[in-house]
C-alpha positions in Angstrom: -195.4 -141.1 77.6 -198.7 -141.4 75.7 -198.0 -140.8 72.0 -201.1 -138.5 71.7 -199.7 -136.0 74.2 -197.3 -133.6 72.5 -194.7 -131.2 73.8 -196.2 -127.7 74.0 -193.2 -125.7 75.1 -191.0 -123.5 72.9 -193.1 -123.3 69.8 -193.8 -120.4 67.5 -196.6 -119.4 67.8 -197.0 -120.4 71.5 -199.4 -123.1 72.5 -203.0 -122.0 72.2 -205.4 -122.4 75.2 -207.3 -125.1 73.2 -204.1 -127.1 72.8 -203.4 -126.9 76.5 -207.0 -127.9 77.3 -206.7 -130.8 74.8 -203.5 -132.0 76.5 -205.1 -131.8 79.9 -208.1 -133.8 78.7 -205.9 -136.5 77.2 -203.9 -136.7 80.4 -207.1 -137.1 82.6 -208.5 -139.7 80.2 -205.2 -141.7 80.4 -205.0 -141.5 84.2 -208.7 -142.2 84.9 -209.1 -144.8 82.3 -212.3 -143.1 81.0 -212.8 -141.7 77.6 -216.1 -140.3 78.7 -216.9 -140.5 82.4 -220.2 -141.6 83.8 -222.6 -139.0 85.2 -221.5 -139.9 88.7 -217.9 -139.1 87.8 -218.4 -136.2 85.3 -217.9 -133.4 87.9 -214.7 -134.8 89.3 -213.4 -135.5 85.7 -214.2 -132.0 84.5 -212.7 -130.4 87.6 -209.5 -132.4 87.1 -209.3 -131.3 83.4 -209.8 -127.6 84.4 -207.2 -127.8 87.2 -204.6 -129.5 85.0 -205.3 -127.0 82.2 -204.5 -124.1 84.6 -201.4 -125.9 86.0 -200.2 -126.6 82.5 -200.6 -123.0 81.4 -198.8 -121.8 84.5 -196.0 -124.2 83.8 -195.7 -123.2 80.1 -195.8 -119.5 81.0 -193.0 -120.0 83.6 -190.6 -122.0 81.5 -187.6 -120.3 79.9 -185.1 -121.5 77.3 -182.3 -120.2 75.2 -183.2 -122.5 72.3 -184.8 -121.0 69.3 -188.6 -121.8 69.0 -189.5 -124.9 67.1 -191.5 -124.7 63.9 -194.9 -126.5 64.1 -194.9 -127.6 60.5 -191.4 -129.0 60.6 -192.1 -130.9 63.8 -195.4 -132.2 62.4 -193.5 -133.4 59.3 -191.0 -135.2 61.5 -193.8 -136.9 63.4 -195.5 -138.0 60.1 -192.2 -139.5 58.9 -191.6 -141.4 62.1 -195.1 -142.8 62.0 -194.7 -143.8 58.3 -191.5 -145.7 59.2 -193.0 -147.2 62.3 -196.1 -148.5 60.5 -194.5 -149.5 57.2 -194.3 -153.3 57.1 
């Protein structure tokens, strides 16, 4: 999995629409190989981002869990620590 795509399920507060859209954009960029598509591909690229955003929101809204919600700050601190260990040389 791409390191830039983060889990959005089971957080308090729930994932914002902007986070879902950002994840969809990152996914489409990864799959297409484009950071910014050409004018010829822009419509297909933007449509894919919109469709994946909607599908992701439906998925997140439909998921259920018994686990307590994760804390965003705690999870961010864990990611920073893992990055620090990974890049320390």
